[in-house]
The first five atom37 places (N, CA, C, CB, O) and aatype in JSON, in Angstrom:
{
  "aatype": [12, 11, 19, 9, 8, 19, 10, 0, 19, 9, 15, 17, 12, 0, 7, 10, 10, 18, 10, 14, 1, 10, 13, 19, 18, 8, 15, 2, 19, 0, 11, 7, 15, 6, 0, 15, 6, 16, 13, 11, 19, 12, 6, 1, 1, 10, 10, 11, 0, 9, 12, 16, 14, 0, 12, 9, 19, 0, 17, 9, 0, 7, 10, 17, 10, 0, 13, 15, 15, 7, 13, 0, 7, 5, 14, 17, 13, 8, 0, 11, 10, 10, 0, 19, 10, 10, 10, 15, 0, 15, 8, 7, 10, 12, 0, 1, 18, 19, 11, 3, 13, 0, 1, 3, 7, 2, 11, 8, 15, 15, 11, 13, 13, 1, 13, 13, 2, 6, 19, 14, 16, 10, 10, 12, 9, 0, 0, 19, 19, 10, 19, 9, 10, 11, 14, 13],
  "atom_mask": [
    [1, 1, 1, 1, 1],
    [1, 1, 1, 1, 1],
    [1, 1, 1, 1, 1],
    [1, 1, 1, 1, 1],
    [1, 1, 1, 1, 1],
    [1, 1, 1, 1, 1],
    [1, 1, 1, 1, 1],
    [1, 1, 1, 1, 1],
    [1, 1, 1, 1, 1],
    [1, 1, 1, 1, 1],
    [1, 1, 1, 1, 1],
    [1, 1, 1, 1, 1],
    [1, 1, 1, 1, 1],
    [1, 1, 1, 1, 1],
    [1, 1, 1, 0, 1],
    [1, 1, 1, 1, 1],
    [1, 1, 1, 1, 1],
    [1, 1, 1, 1, 1],
    [1, 1, 1, 1, 1],
    [1, 1, 1, 1, 1],
    [1, 1, 1, 1, 1],
    [1, 1, 1, 1, 1],
    [1, 1, 1, 1, 1],
    [1, 1, 1, 1, 1],
    [1, 1, 1, 1, 1],
    [1, 1, 1, 1, 1],
    [1, 1, 1, 1, 1],
    [1, 1, 1, 1, 1],
    [1, 1, 1, 1, 1],
    [1, 1, 1, 1, 1],
    [1, 1, 1, 1, 1],
    [1, 1, 1, 0, 1],
    [1, 1, 1, 1, 1],
    [1, 1, 1, 1, 1],
    [1, 1, 1, 1, 1],
    [1, 1, 1, 1, 1],
    [1, 1, 1, 1, 1],
    [1, 1, 1, 1, 1],
    [1, 1, 1, 1, 1],
    [1, 1, 1, 1, 1],
    [1, 1, 1, 1, 1],
    [1, 1, 1, 1, 1],
    [1, 1, 1, 1, 1],
    [1, 1, 1, 1, 1],
    [1, 1, 1, 1, 1],
    [1, 1, 1, 1, 1],
    [1, 1, 1, 1, 1],
    [1, 1, 1, 1, 1],
    [1, 1, 1, 1, 1],
    [1, 1, 1, 1, 1],
    [1, 1, 1, 1, 1],
    [1, 1, 1, 1, 1],
    [1, 1, 1, 1, 1],
    [1, 1, 1, 1, 1],
    [1, 1, 1, 1, 1],
    [1, 1, 1, 1, 1],
    [1, 1, 1, 1, 1],
    [1, 1, 1, 1, 1],
    [1, 1, 1, 1, 1],
    [1, 1, 1, 1, 1],
    [1, 1, 1, 1, 1],
    [1, 1, 1, 0, 1],
    [1, 1, 1, 1, 1],
    [1, 1, 1, 1, 1],
    [1, 1, 1, 1, 1],
    [1, 1, 1, 1, 1],
    [1, 1, 1, 1, 1],
    [1, 1, 1, 1, 1],
    [1, 1, 1, 1, 1],
    [1, 1, 1, 0, 1],
    [1, 1, 1, 1, 1],
    [1, 1, 1, 1, 1],
    [1, 1, 1, 0, 1],
    [1, 1, 1, 1, 1],
    [1, 1, 1, 1, 1],
    [1, 1, 1, 1, 1],
    [1, 1, 1, 1, 1],
    [1, 1, 1, 1, 1],
    [1, 1, 1, 1, 1],
    [1, 1, 1, 1, 1],
    [1, 1, 1, 1, 1],
    [1, 1, 1, 1, 1],
    [1, 1, 1, 1, 1],
    [1, 1, 1, 1, 1],
    [1, 1, 1, 1, 1],
    [1, 1, 1, 1, 1],
    [1, 1, 1, 1, 1],
    [1, 1, 1, 1, 1],
    [1, 1, 1, 1, 1],
    [1, 1, 1, 1, 1],
    [1, 1, 1, 1, 1],
    [1, 1, 1, 0, 1],
    [1, 1, 1, 1, 1],
    [1, 1, 1, 1, 1],
    [1, 1, 1, 1, 1],
    [1, 1, 1, 1, 1],
    [1, 1, 1, 1, 1],
    [1, 1, 1, 1, 1],
    [1, 1, 1, 1, 1],
    [1, 1, 1, 1, 1],
    [1, 1, 1, 1, 1],
    [1, 1, 1, 1, 1],
    [1, 1, 1, 1, 1],
    [1, 1, 1, 1, 1],
    [1, 1, 1, 0, 1],
    [1, 1, 1, 1, 1],
    [1, 1, 1, 1, 1],
    [1, 1, 1, 1, 1],
    [1, 1, 1, 1, 1],
    [1, 1, 1, 1, 1],
    [1, 1, 1, 1, 1],
    [1, 1, 1, 1, 1],
    [1, 1, 1, 1, 1],
    [1, 1, 1, 1, 1],
    [1, 1, 1, 1, 1],
    [1, 1, 1, 1, 1],
    [1, 1, 1, 1, 1],
    [1, 1, 1, 1, 1],
    [1, 1, 1, 1, 1],
    [1, 1, 1, 1, 1],
    [1, 1, 1, 1, 1],
    [1, 1, 1, 1, 1],
    [1, 1, 1, 1, 1],
    [1, 1, 1, 1, 1],
    [1, 1, 1, 1, 1],
    [1, 1, 1, 1, 1],
    [1, 1, 1, 1, 1],
    [1, 1, 1, 1, 1],
    [1, 1, 1, 1, 1],
    [1, 1, 1, 1, 1],
    [1, 1, 1, 1, 1],
    [1, 1, 1, 1, 1],
    [1, 1, 1, 1, 1],
    [1, 1, 1, 1, 1],
    [1, 1, 1, 1, 1],
    [1, 1, 1, 1, 1]
  ],
  "atom_positions": [
    [[-113.86, -144.6, -127.06], [-114.43, -145.47, -127.8], [-115.74, -145.24, -127.96], [-114.23, -146.61, -127.4], [-116.24, -146.11, -128.68]],
    [[-116.62, -144.34, -127.55], [-118.03, -143.97, -127.07], [-118.29, -143.44, -128.63], [-118.21, -142.7, -125.57], [-118.8, -143.75, -129.71]],
    [[-117.5, -142.35, -127.87], [-117.56, -141.05, -129.16], [-117.36, -141.07, -130.18], [-116.93, -140.12, -129.19], [-117.68, -140.11, -130.88]],
    [[-116.49, -142.56, -130.88], [-115.83, -142.91, -132.08], [-117.5, -143.46, -132.45], [-114.24, -144.13, -132.02], [-118.34, -142.76, -133.02]],
    [[-117.68, -144.83, -131.99], [-118.9, -145.03, -131.93], [-120.45, -144.26, -132.17], [-118.76, -145.32, -131.04], [-121.46, -144.66, -132.74]],
    [[-120.15, -143.09, -131.53], [-121.81, -142.67, -131.65], [-121.16, -141.5, -133.48], [-122.73, -141.24, -129.44], [-121.83, -141.33, -134.5]],
    [[-120.22, -141.17, -133.29], [-119.36, -140.45, -134.38], [-120.0, -141.33, -135.43], [-117.53, -140.49, -134.25], [-120.82, -141.0, -136.28]],
    [[-119.67, -142.07, -135.3], [-119.67, -142.84, -136.01], [-121.25, -143.86, -137.07], [-118.86, -143.38, -135.13], [-121.45, -144.54, -138.08]],
    [[-122.04, -143.19, -135.72], [-123.34, -143.99, -136.29], [-124.0, -143.08, -136.71], [-124.22, -144.83, -135.38], [-124.89, -143.45, -137.48]],
    [[-123.91, -141.65, -136.47], [-124.18, -140.6, -137.0], [-123.83, -140.46, -138.71], [-123.53, -139.7, -136.14], [-124.52, -140.54, -139.73]],
    [[-122.7, -140.27, -138.49], [-122.51, -140.85, -140.05], [-123.17, -141.92, -140.71], [-121.28, -141.27, -140.22], [-124.23, -141.5, -141.19]],
    [[-123.02, -143.04, -140.92], [-123.94, -143.76, -141.0], [-125.69, -143.76, -141.59], [-123.77, -143.91, -139.99], [-126.35, -144.06, -142.59]],
    [[-125.87, -143.09, -139.9], [-127.21, -143.13, -140.19], [-127.81, -142.55, -141.35], [-127.76, -142.66, -139.26], [-128.8, -142.86, -142.02]],
    [[-126.59, -141.22, -141.43], [-127.54, -139.91, -142.03], [-126.66, -140.7, -143.56], [-127.1, -137.59, -141.32], [-125.68, -139.96, -143.5]],
    [[-126.48, -141.24, -144.3], [-125.82, -142.1, -145.27], [-127.54, -143.15, -145.79], [0.0, 0.0, 0.0], [-128.01, -143.18, -146.93]],
    [[-127.96, -143.68, -144.86], [-129.01, -144.79, -144.65], [-129.77, -143.8, -144.3], [-128.86, -146.07, -143.62], [-129.41, -143.52, -143.16]],
    [[-131.01, -142.75, -144.76], [-131.34, -141.47, -144.49], [-131.25, -141.62, -145.75], [-130.67, -140.42, -143.62], [-131.87, -142.45, -146.4]],
    [[-130.22, -140.56, -146.31], [-130.4, -139.58, -147.26], [-130.35, -140.62, -148.74], [-129.1, -138.29, -147.08], [-130.98, -140.74, -149.8]],
    [[-129.62, -141.03, -148.3], [-129.23, -141.99, -149.54], [-130.47, -143.09, -150.55], [-128.11, -143.07, -148.76], [-130.16, -143.33, -151.72]],
    [[-132.2, -143.83, -149.82], [-132.99, -143.48, -150.31], [-133.72, -142.71, -151.57], [-133.02, -143.33, -149.7], [-134.36, -142.83, -152.61]],
    [[-132.83, -141.4, -150.22], [-134.02, -140.29, -151.25], [-133.29, -140.23, -152.27], [-134.47, -138.54, -150.76], [-133.99, -140.19, -153.29]],
    [[-131.8, -140.19, -152.57], [-131.35, -140.08, -153.72], [-131.88, -140.74, -155.1], [-130.26, -140.38, -153.5], [-132.11, -140.26, -156.21]],
    [[-131.96, -142.05, -154.55], [-132.98, -142.91, -155.34], [-134.61, -142.18, -155.46], [-133.07, -144.49, -154.47], [-135.0, -141.93, -156.6]],
    [[-135.23, -141.95, -154.68], [-136.47, -141.16, -154.94], [-136.86, -140.84, -156.36], [-136.35, -139.91, -154.27], [-137.73, -141.12, -157.19]],
    [[-134.86, -139.49, -156.11], [-135.63, -138.28, -157.33], [-134.06, -139.48, -158.7], [-135.1, -135.23, -156.72], [-134.19, -138.97, -159.81]],
    [[-133.32, -140.25, -158.75], [-132.6, -140.61, -159.56], [-134.34, -141.4, -160.42], [-131.06, -141.56, -158.85], [-134.81, -141.25, -161.54]],
    [[-134.7, -142.03, -159.5], [-135.64, -143.14, -160.41], [-136.95, -142.4, -161.31], [-136.43, -144.37, -159.18], [-137.8, -142.97, -161.99]],
    [[-136.76, -140.8, -161.03], [-137.57, -139.9, -161.83], [-136.91, -139.12, -162.94], [-138.17, -138.98, -160.97], [-137.16, -138.39, -163.9]],
    [[-136.16, -139.55, -162.43], [-134.97, -138.99, -164.49], [-134.55, -139.87, -165.58], [-133.11, -138.45, -164.32], [-134.15, -140.89, -165.01]],
    [[-134.45, -140.0, -166.57], [-134.29, -140.46, -167.5], [-132.89, -140.66, -167.73], [-134.92, -139.88, -168.26], [-132.02, -139.83, -168.0]],
    [[-132.78, -142.34, -167.53], [-131.81, -142.77, -168.03], [-130.69, -142.0, -168.62], [-132.24, -143.44, -168.71], [-131.03, -141.13, -169.41]],
    [[-129.32, -142.14, -168.38], [-128.35, -142.08, -169.81], [-128.5, -140.07, -169.57], [0.0, 0.0, 0.0], [-127.79, -139.23, -170.12]],
    [[-129.32, -139.9, -168.86], [-129.2, -138.34, -168.48], [-128.53, -137.37, -167.85], [-129.85, -138.09, -168.07], [-128.34, -137.82, -166.72]],
    [[-127.89, -135.9, -167.93], [-127.45, -135.42, -167.02], [-127.6, -135.34, -165.97], [-127.36, -134.84, -167.13], [-126.6, -134.98, -165.35]],
    [[-128.46, -135.51, -165.41], [-129.36, -136.08, -164.07], [-128.84, -137.15, -162.98], [-130.62, -136.8, -164.63], [-128.45, -137.1, -161.81]],
    [[-129.07, -138.48, -164.29], [-129.28, -139.71, -163.72], [-128.0, -139.2, -163.81], [-129.98, -141.09, -164.2], [-127.89, -138.27, -163.02]],
    [[-126.43, -139.54, -164.78], [-124.96, -139.67, -164.58], [-124.56, -138.78, -163.14], [-124.13, -139.04, -166.04], [-123.68, -139.29, -162.45]],
    [[-125.28, -137.22, -162.56], [-124.63, -136.92, -161.42], [-125.29, -137.63, -160.39], [-124.55, -135.54, -161.18], [-124.81, -137.71, -159.26]],
    [[-126.56, -138.25, -160.76], [-127.15, -139.37, -159.32], [-125.7, -140.48, -159.37], [-129.23, -140.61, -159.79], [-124.63, -140.36, -158.77]],
    [[-125.98, -141.17, -159.98], [-124.82, -141.85, -159.89], [-123.33, -141.85, -159.47], [-124.8, -142.03, -160.68], [-122.44, -142.68, -159.22]],
    [[-123.49, -140.56, -159.52], [-122.11, -139.71, -158.72], [-121.67, -140.14, -157.45], [-122.37, -138.18, -158.39], [-120.84, -140.94, -157.03]],
    [[-122.67, -139.2, -156.87], [-123.7, -138.7, -155.89], [-123.91, -140.7, -154.9], [-125.6, -137.8, -157.14], [-123.37, -141.34, -154.0]],
    [[-124.55, -140.78, -155.47], [-124.83, -142.7, -154.62], [-122.96, -143.08, -154.21], [-125.73, -144.58, -156.52], [-122.26, -143.05, -153.2]],
    [[-122.76, -143.45, -155.82], [-121.33, -144.24, -155.27], [-120.82, -143.34, -154.12], [-119.98, -144.4, -156.55], [-121.33, -143.75, -153.08]],
    [[-120.41, -142.79, -154.01], [-119.61, -141.49, -153.35], [-119.87, -141.81, -152.07], [-120.09, -139.89, -153.72], [-119.18, -142.35, -151.21]],
    [[-121.86, -141.04, -152.06], [-122.13, -141.77, -150.43], [-121.68, -143.08, -149.31], [-123.29, -142.08, -150.52], [-121.3, -143.21, -148.15]],
    [[-122.04, -144.07, -150.68], [-121.93, -145.62, -150.21], [-120.38, -145.59, -150.12], [-122.62, -146.94, -151.4], [-120.17, -145.85, -148.93]],
    [[-119.17, -145.42, -150.75], [-117.69, -146.02, -149.95], [-117.04, -144.74, -149.4], [-116.4, -146.89, -151.13], [-116.06, -144.69, -148.66]],
    [[-117.73, -143.76, -149.86], [-116.74, -142.33, -148.57], [-117.29, -142.28, -147.56], [-116.69, -140.54, -148.89], [-116.71, -141.86, -146.56]],
    [[-118.48, -142.66, -147.52], [-119.09, -142.01, -145.94], [-119.5, -143.41, -145.36], [-120.73, -140.71, -146.0], [-118.68, -143.93, -144.59]],
    [[-120.51, -144.01, -145.61], [-121.44, -144.66, -145.97], [-120.43, -146.65, -145.12], [-121.79, -144.2, -148.1], [-120.5, -147.38, -144.13]],
    [[-119.81, -146.56, -146.2], [-119.39, -147.96, -145.56], [-118.47, -148.0, -144.24], [-118.58, -148.77, -146.64], [-118.35, -148.75, -143.27]],
    [[-117.71, -146.51, -144.83], [-116.55, -146.63, -143.51], [-117.19, -146.52, -142.33], [-115.37, -145.48, -143.43], [-116.56, -146.74, -141.3]],
    [[-118.36, -146.2, -142.3], [-118.86, -144.84, -140.9], [-119.26, -147.13, -140.23], [-121.33, -142.69, -141.45], [-119.07, -147.76, -139.18]],
    [[-119.83, -147.47, -141.62], [-120.32, -148.52, -140.75], [-119.32, -149.86, -139.99], [-121.33, -149.12, -141.65], [-119.52, -150.47, -138.94]],
    [[-118.16, -149.98, -141.07], [-117.41, -150.31, -139.75], [-117.26, -150.02, -138.57], [-116.6, -150.26, -139.8], [-117.54, -150.67, -137.56]],
    [[-116.58, -148.46, -138.76], [-115.89, -147.91, -137.28], [-117.12, -148.79, -136.46], [-115.87, -145.72, -136.91], [-117.08, -149.78, -135.73]],
    [[-118.32, -147.88, -137.02], [-119.55, -148.27, -135.76], [-119.39, -149.68, -135.38], [-121.29, -148.11, -136.3], [-119.41, -149.77, -134.15]],
    [[-119.29, -150.43, -135.76], [-119.4, -151.74, -135.94], [-118.27, -152.41, -134.64], [-119.02, -152.09, -137.65], [-118.54, -152.59, -133.45]],
    [[-117.04, -152.66, -135.3], [-116.1, -152.5, -134.91], [-115.82, -151.82, -132.84], [-115.76, -151.72, -136.14], [-115.61, -152.44, -131.8]],
    [[-115.98, -149.98, -133.23], [-116.71, -149.18, -131.81], [-117.39, -149.74, -130.98], [-117.61, -148.22, -132.01], [-117.08, -149.69, -129.79]],
    [[-118.56, -150.46, -131.45], [-119.97, -151.05, -131.05], [-119.26, -152.67, -130.19], [0.0, 0.0, 0.0], [-119.06, -152.9, -129.0]],
    [[-119.07, -153.34, -131.13], [-118.26, -154.28, -130.5], [-117.71, -154.91, -129.19], [-117.61, -154.06, -130.85], [-117.87, -155.89, -128.47]],
    [[-116.77, -153.44, -129.33], [-115.86, -153.46, -128.85], [-115.97, -152.98, -127.28], [-115.14, -152.87, -129.68], [-115.17, -153.09, -126.35]],
    [[-117.42, -152.34, -127.36], [-118.37, -151.37, -126.03], [-118.2, -152.41, -125.48], [-120.12, -150.7, -126.07], [-117.47, -152.81, -124.57]],
    [[-119.55, -153.11, -126.59], [-120.16, -154.2, -125.52], [-119.31, -155.37, -125.4], [-121.63, -154.76, -125.95], [-119.87, -156.11, -124.59]],
    [[-118.44, -155.8, -125.72], [-117.7, -157.05, -125.17], [-117.02, -156.04, -123.66], [-116.23, -157.88, -126.61], [-117.31, -156.78, -122.73]],
    [[-116.5, -155.15, -123.2], [-115.68, -154.11, -122.65], [-116.65, -153.86, -121.67], [-115.22, -152.88, -123.58], [-116.41, -154.3, -120.54]],
    [[-117.81, -153.18, -121.89], [-118.72, -153.23, -120.88], [-119.73, -154.57, -120.08], [-119.46, -152.37, -121.43], [-120.54, -154.39, -119.17]],
    [[-119.52, -155.36, -120.47], [-120.32, -156.26, -120.79], [-121.77, -156.59, -121.21], [0.0, 0.0, 0.0], [-122.28, -157.69, -120.97]],
    [[-122.17, -155.97, -121.61], [-123.39, -155.49, -122.47], [-123.78, -156.86, -123.36], [-122.94, -154.04, -123.56], [-124.94, -157.26, -123.42]],
    [[-123.02, -157.33, -123.82], [-122.9, -157.9, -124.94], [-123.91, -159.14, -124.9], [-121.46, -158.22, -125.18], [-124.63, -159.35, -125.88]],
    [[-123.99, -160.23, -123.37], [-124.69, -160.72, -123.41], [-126.21, -160.41, -122.46], [0.0, 0.0, 0.0], [-126.78, -160.99, -121.54]],
    [[-126.41, -159.36, -123.13], [-127.84, -159.2, -122.19], [-128.73, -159.33, -122.83], [-128.18, -158.02, -121.49], [-128.64, -159.86, -123.93]],
    [[-130.03, -158.81, -122.28], [-131.21, -159.76, -123.46], [-131.67, -158.01, -124.94], [-133.65, -160.55, -121.88], [-132.03, -157.9, -126.11]],
    [[-131.29, -157.06, -123.73], [-131.44, -155.92, -125.23], [-130.67, -155.77, -125.64], [-131.79, -154.65, -125.33], [-130.87, -155.25, -126.74]],
    [[-129.0, -156.03, -125.28], [-128.36, -156.13, -126.04], [-128.86, -156.9, -127.65], [-127.48, -156.58, -125.3], [-129.19, -156.42, -128.73]],
    [[-128.72, -158.16, -127.17], [-129.06, -159.2, -128.29], [-130.52, -158.46, -129.51], [-129.69, -160.9, -127.24], [-130.8, -159.06, -130.55]],
    [[-131.24, -157.14, -129.09], [-132.53, -156.81, -129.53], [-131.88, -156.01, -130.42], [-133.66, -156.22, -128.57], [-132.13, -155.83, -131.61]],
    [[-130.97, -155.54, -129.71], [-130.17, -153.95, -130.63], [-129.9, -154.36, -131.68], [-128.67, -153.17, -130.14], [-130.45, -154.04, -132.74]],
    [[-128.55, -155.52, -131.45], [-127.68, -155.9, -132.55], [-128.59, -156.86, -133.45], [-126.28, -156.64, -132.01], [-128.16, -157.05, -134.59]],
    [[-129.8, -157.49, -133.1], [-130.63, -157.48, -134.49], [-130.95, -156.47, -135.26], [-131.75, -157.91, -134.39], [-130.98, -156.8, -136.44]],
    [[-131.25, -155.09, -135.02], [-131.75, -153.51, -135.0], [-130.6, -153.78, -135.78], [-131.94, -152.25, -133.59], [-131.09, -154.44, -136.7]],
    [[-129.34, -153.71, -136.01], [-128.54, -152.77, -136.23], [-128.25, -154.78, -137.29], [-127.41, -151.61, -134.69], [-128.38, -154.54, -138.49]],
    [[-128.08, -155.67, -137.16], [-127.75, -156.36, -138.3], [-128.77, -156.51, -139.38], [-127.35, -157.56, -137.93], [-128.44, -157.13, -140.39]],
    [[-130.29, -155.88, -139.26], [-131.17, -155.18, -140.18], [-130.95, -154.26, -141.2], [-131.86, -154.63, -139.59], [-131.44, -154.22, -142.33]],
    [[-129.47, -152.95, -140.22], [-129.61, -152.03, -140.56], [-128.36, -152.31, -141.53], [-129.79, -151.04, -139.58], [-128.48, -151.77, -142.63]],
    [[-127.53, -152.82, -141.38], [-126.76, -153.16, -142.37], [-127.3, -154.29, -143.37], [-125.58, -153.5, -141.79], [-126.76, -153.88, -144.39]],
    [[-128.01, -155.44, -143.77], [-128.98, -155.49, -144.32], [-129.38, -154.2, -145.16], [-129.76, -155.88, -143.45], [-128.78, -154.4, -146.22]],
    [[-129.9, -153.28, -145.26], [-130.38, -152.84, -146.03], [-129.52, -151.52, -146.51], [-131.59, -152.79, -145.61], [-129.56, -150.7, -147.42]],
    [[-128.8, -151.78, -145.46], [-126.82, -151.12, -146.52], [-126.75, -151.54, -147.57], [-125.07, -151.66, -146.03], [-126.77, -150.9, -148.61]],
    [[-126.61, -153.05, -147.4], [-126.62, -153.89, -148.69], [-126.82, -154.09, -150.07], [0.0, 0.0, 0.0], [-126.38, -154.44, -151.17]],
    [[-128.43, -153.36, -148.85], [-129.6, -153.25, -150.57], [-129.53, -151.93, -150.7], [-131.62, -153.74, -150.57], [-130.25, -151.14, -151.31]],
    [[-128.66, -151.8, -150.11], [-128.19, -149.9, -151.76], [-127.31, -150.56, -151.72], [-127.81, -147.6, -151.57], [-127.26, -151.27, -152.71]],
    [[-126.4, -150.74, -150.94], [-125.12, -150.55, -152.17], [-126.09, -151.94, -153.58], [-122.72, -151.44, -151.16], [-125.6, -152.41, -154.61]],
    [[-126.75, -152.06, -153.31], [-126.68, -154.17, -154.37], [-127.56, -151.98, -156.04], [-129.58, -157.15, -153.08], [-127.15, -151.77, -157.19]],
    [[-128.77, -150.99, -155.13], [-129.46, -150.43, -155.37], [-128.34, -149.27, -156.43], [-130.26, -150.16, -154.1], [-128.66, -149.01, -157.6]],
    [[-127.51, -148.91, -156.01], [-126.46, -148.08, -156.43], [-125.85, -149.24, -157.71], [-125.31, -147.63, -154.97], [-125.86, -148.81, -158.86]],
    [[-125.54, -150.11, -157.55], [-124.88, -150.75, -158.29], [-126.11, -151.19, -159.79], [-124.22, -151.99, -157.27], [-125.67, -151.6, -160.87]],
    [[-127.36, -151.01, -159.56], [-128.25, -151.46, -160.76], [-128.38, -149.87, -161.53], [-130.01, -152.26, -160.16], [-128.29, -149.7, -162.75]],
    [[-128.69, -148.46, -160.22], [-128.89, -147.58, -161.17], [-127.5, -147.05, -161.94], [-129.65, -146.52, -160.52], [-127.61, -146.3, -162.91]],
    [[-125.91, -147.56, -161.37], [-124.99, -147.1, -161.93], [-124.66, -147.72, -163.46], [-124.05, -147.22, -161.0], [-123.84, -147.24, -164.25]],
    [[-125.77, -149.26, -163.76], [-125.36, -149.59, -164.98], [-127.04, -149.3, -165.9], [-124.6, -151.36, -164.92], [-127.15, -149.73, -167.05]],
    [[-128.13, -148.61, -165.28], [-129.49, -148.14, -165.8], [-130.27, -149.18, -166.09], [-129.45, -147.31, -166.97], [-130.77, -149.51, -167.16]],
    [[-130.34, -150.03, -164.21], [-131.01, -151.37, -164.62], [-131.79, -150.83, -163.12], [0.0, 0.0, 0.0], [-132.14, -151.71, -162.33]],
    [[-132.03, -149.41, -162.78], [-133.79, -149.3, -161.81], [-134.46, -150.39, -162.26], [-135.0, -147.82, -162.18], [-134.39, -150.7, -163.45]],
    [[-135.35, -151.24, -161.22], [-136.78, -152.04, -161.77], [-137.54, -151.23, -160.78], [-136.99, -154.0, -161.6], [-138.74, -151.17, -161.04]],
    [[-137.17, -150.61, -159.77], [-137.96, -149.79, -158.53], [-138.23, -148.13, -158.85], [-136.91, -149.89, -157.0], [-137.36, -147.27, -158.99]],
    [[-139.24, -148.02, -158.89], [-140.89, -146.58, -158.92], [-139.83, -145.83, -157.21], [-143.84, -147.79, -158.24], [-139.05, -146.09, -156.3]],
    [[-140.66, -144.83, -157.87], [-139.53, -143.49, -156.09], [-140.54, -144.18, -155.45], [-139.54, -140.89, -155.76], [-140.07, -145.08, -154.76]],
    [[-141.8, -144.1, -155.42], [-142.48, -144.8, -154.43], [-142.39, -146.13, -153.51], [-143.31, -144.91, -154.94], [-142.95, -146.15, -152.41]],
    [[-141.81, -147.03, -153.9], [-140.73, -147.97, -153.68], [-139.59, -146.89, -153.24], [-140.35, -148.97, -155.09], [-140.44, -146.0, -153.13]],
    [[-138.63, -146.36, -152.97], [-137.59, -146.18, -152.08], [-138.45, -145.08, -151.75], [-136.0, -146.02, -152.5], [-137.88, -144.04, -152.09]],
    [[-139.54, -144.84, -151.26], [-140.17, -143.42, -150.62], [-139.89, -144.7, -149.08], [-142.44, -142.59, -151.31], [-139.29, -144.73, -148.01]],
    [[-140.93, -145.71, -150.09], [-141.27, -146.89, -148.76], [-140.46, -147.46, -147.85], [-141.72, -148.06, -149.16], [-140.69, -147.76, -146.68]],
    [[-138.75, -147.67, -149.01], [-137.79, -147.98, -148.01], [-136.88, -147.01, -147.43], [-137.07, -148.89, -148.45], [-135.73, -147.32, -147.13]],
    [[-137.33, -145.91, -147.27], [-136.34, -144.65, -146.69], [-137.12, -144.31, -145.35], [-136.22, -143.08, -147.85], [-137.16, -143.25, -144.74]],
    [[-137.77, -145.59, -145.07], [-138.68, -145.36, -143.88], [-138.13, -146.68, -142.77], [-140.56, -145.49, -144.43], [-138.33, -146.92, -141.58]],
    [[-137.3, -147.38, -143.91], [-136.53, -148.8, -143.09], [-135.6, -148.26, -142.56], [-135.89, -150.1, -143.93], [-134.79, -149.0, -143.13]],
    [[-134.95, -147.61, -141.96], [-133.4, -147.61, -141.24], [-134.02, -146.63, -140.54], [-131.78, -147.26, -142.1], [-133.45, -146.36, -139.49]],
    [[-135.13, -145.93, -140.83], [-135.53, -144.8, -139.15], [-136.46, -145.4, -138.5], [-136.27, -143.08, -139.31], [-136.93, -144.77, -137.55]],
    [[-136.95, -146.6, -138.74], [-137.54, -147.28, -137.76], [-136.89, -147.73, -137.38], [-138.33, -147.93, -137.82], [-136.94, -147.54, -136.16]],
    [[-135.72, -148.67, -137.8], [-134.82, -149.4, -137.25], [-133.39, -148.87, -136.47], [-134.57, -150.14, -138.25], [-132.38, -149.36, -135.95]],
    [[-134.06, -147.34, -136.77], [-132.63, -146.66, -135.87], [-133.55, -145.98, -134.12], [-131.66, -144.71, -137.24], [-132.99, -145.43, -133.17]],
    [[-134.83, -146.27, -134.28], [-135.49, -146.49, -133.22], [-135.32, -147.3, -132.48], [-136.36, -146.58, -133.35], [-134.91, -147.31, -131.32]],
    [[-135.6, -147.92, -133.07], [-135.87, -149.5, -132.22], [-134.46, -149.24, -131.3], [-135.81, -151.37, -133.5], [-134.3, -149.37, -130.08]],
    [[-133.27, -148.74, -132.6], [-131.75, -149.22, -131.4], [-131.52, -148.42, -130.34], [-130.15, -149.13, -132.07], [-130.8, -148.75, -129.39]],
    [[-132.16, -147.29, -130.45], [-131.75, -145.92, -129.18], [-132.93, -146.02, -128.18], [-131.75, -143.97, -129.92], [-132.93, -145.35, -127.15]],
    [[-133.74, -146.69, -128.44], [-134.51, -146.65, -127.39], [-134.03, -148.36, -126.75], [-136.28, -146.28, -127.89], [-134.33, -148.47, -125.56]],
    [[-133.53, -149.27, -127.19], [-133.29, -150.26, -126.92], [-131.24, -149.53, -125.77], [-133.48, -151.38, -128.68], [-130.81, -149.29, -124.64]],
    [[-131.0, -149.54, -126.56], [-129.57, -148.96, -125.49], [-129.76, -147.9, -124.77], [-128.23, -148.48, -126.22], [-128.86, -147.79, -123.94]],
    [[-131.13, -146.41, -124.68], [-131.22, -145.33, -124.32], [-131.94, -146.65, -122.14], [-132.54, -143.98, -125.82], [-131.48, -146.95, -121.04]],
    [[-133.08, -146.8, -122.88], [-134.06, -147.65, -121.88], [-133.42, -148.68, -121.31], [-135.28, -148.28, -122.52], [-133.3, -148.68, -120.09]],
    [[-132.81, -149.92, -122.26], [-132.72, -151.43, -121.73], [-133.9, -151.56, -121.14], [-131.56, -151.81, -120.72], [-134.36, -151.22, -120.05]],
    [[-134.32, -152.17, -122.15], [-135.96, -152.46, -121.07], [-136.2, -154.36, -120.68], [-137.89, -151.82, -122.43], [-136.88, -154.99, -119.87]],
    [[-135.46, -154.63, -121.49], [-135.41, -156.23, -120.82], [-133.93, -156.64, -120.92], [-136.43, -157.51, -121.74], [-133.56, -157.74, -120.51]]
  ]
}
């Protein structure tokens, strides 16, 4: 189960780190252009075929591990769970941005998406540190 969890997390994080980068590039092309249409396909497929299934598997395997290992009641796990909830919220925002781009309704700049791209990185670092160090 741990292997499944780690593989799912790696796949999910790859998407969480790559999709905002696609948004950076997509926000710099003309609406309705061939490049824009290509980005729409890439974003939709990444979200629906990789990120969302990986997130679901990561959650299921992670909760199974937490409860079967007795970690669920520990304070470090609660902090990690908060980081994962925030990662899930980031995922939800990205799904909204995919829909915005799909209807040519994006309102954000490439600079916004460059900043947004750092959020999953910081949350991932927090989660990894909490799991490895179990500081409290």
